[in-house]
N, C-alpha and C positions, 0 to 999 in steps of 0.2 A: 603754334598756329597751324590749322589744318591745310593740307595741300589743295583741297577743294573748296576753301573758304570763299564766300562772296558776301560783301556787305552792301546792302541796299539803303539808300538814303531818300526818304520821303520828306518833304519840307513845306512849311508855309512860306509864302512869298515875303521876302525881306527878313527872314530869320537867319540868313547866312548859311543855310544848309548846303548850298553848292560848294561854298568855300570850306566848310567843315569836311565835306567829302573829299575834296581835292587835297587838303592838308592831311587828312587821315591816310589817304592812299600814299602820299609822300612818305609819311612816317612808317608805314608798313611796307613800303617798297613795292607797291602794287600799282597797276594801271587804274585810271579813273575814267569812266565813260559817262559822258553827258551830251554835250553837242557833238562829240565825236560819234556817238551812237546814231544821231540823226543822219549824219553823213554815210555811215555804214549802211543804215537802213535804205537810204535813197539809192545808194550804189547797187544794192542787191535787188531792189524792186524795180528800178527803171523809172520810178516816179520822180517828179521835181522835188529837190530838197525843201522847197517852200511848203510843201504839203505836210512836212514833219516838224515845222518850227513852232506851231501853236496847236498841238493836238488837243489841248484842253478845251478848245473852242468847238470841237467836233465830236459827236457821239451819236450813234444811231442804230445799234444792232444788239443781238443776243446770241448766246451759245457760241461765241467766238473762241473762247479759250478751249472748249472741248474740241472744236475743229482743229485748232493748233496742235493739241496733244495727240489727236488721232492721226497727225501727220497729213492732213488734207492739203491739197494744192490749191493755193489761194485763187488763182485765176480760173479754176474750174467751177467756182461758185459765183452765182449772181449776187454778189455782195455790193453794198454802197462802198465808194472809194474810201471813205473814212474808216470803214471796217477793215478793208484790205490793208490799209496803212497800220492799223493797230496790230493786225496779225503779222505783217512784216517786222514791225518793231519787236513784237514778242518772240518771233523766231530768232532775230538777231541777238536779243538779250540772252536767250537760252544758249545760243552758240558761244557767245562770249564767256558765259559761266562755264561751259564745257571745256573751253580753252585754258582756264586756269584761274587762280585767285584774282579777284578784282574788286573794285568799288563801282557801283552803278547809281547814279543820281537820277531820281524820278522815273517817268515813263511806266508806272505801275510795276516796276521790277520786283517789288517786295511780294506782290501777288503772283506774278508770273513764275517766280522761283520759290514759292512757298513750300514746294514739295522737296526741295533739296535739304539734306540733313544738316549742312553746315552753311546755311544762309542766315546771316545776322540782319534782322530787319530793324531799321532805326527811323524814328520820326523826330525831326527838328521843328521846334515851334518857339514862339516868344510872344510876350504881350504886345498888343497892337501899337501902343505908343512908341515902344522901342523899335518895332519894325518900321514905323513911319519915319522915325528919326534916321534909321539906317538907310531907308529908301531915299531920303533926301541927300544924305552925306555920301553914301557908297554908290548909289544907283543914279544920282542926279535927277530924282523925281521933282517936279515943281512943288513948292512948299504948299500951295493952296490945293493941290490935286493928289498929293501923295497918299493920303488915307483912302480916298475913293479908288485910286488905282490898285492899291493893295487889297482892299476888300473885294473888288471886282475880280482880281486875278485869283484870289483864294476861292471865290465862289466858282470860277470856271474850273480850277483844278479839282475842286471837291465834286462837282457835278460829273466831270469826266471820270474821275477815279471811281466814284460810287456806281456809275453806270457800268463800267467794264468790269468791275470786280465784285459788285454786290456787297461791298464792305464799306462802312462809314469812314470817310477820309479822316485820319487822325485818331481813330479809336485805339486807345493805348493797348487794348487786349490783343490787338493783332501784331504788335511790335515787341521786340525784345527790349528795346530802350526807347523811351520818349523823353526828350530832353529840352529844356528851356535854355537855348543856346546864348542868348543875348544877356540874360541875367547873370550868368556866371562867366561870360566872355568866350569868344570862339576858340581861343587857344586852350582854355580850360576844358571846354567841351570836347575838343579834339583829344586831349590827354585822357579824359575819362573814357571816351570811346575806345582809344587805343588799348587801355588796360582791360577793358571788357572784351574786346575782340581777341586779344592775345590769350585770354583765359577760356574762351568759348570752346 
């Protein structure tokens, strides 16, 4: 396993992608950043943590990543708040990757770190009926609203991701591994990914 390895997990809502990322990190002995990333970004920006909780509901700018890579100072640009938040998160993600091997769930990390030679990009998905059932049992979603909640959450994530990256969310060509996690079971999904990552 490479000393500069970073695994990014993108996922459909209800697919268990966050749990897969957490379990994979445990098996590899690496830190896993998800909600922790939100807190880190909030601490570094001075913005309220609430601004980072539902970023998929907010999207409004262009050429942001080029500003980030150019080392631009966020507050020196007259950018909308949502774009500043995206830039802060992007900067935190790159700093975490520079600090050492880790697993990062969501937040467009696969795109932000795509230039790194040892970044394994993973997309976790599953059939809608299985995600609806998991939403009810694991997330406590109301039975009569679970499918609607999942579809709307997927749409927000897709819109956010497509906007900030210019890549279609879930396009298998952008990932090293695209996996149906619920059809084979989360533990099996983790085992497959562990084998792949260790050989990367």
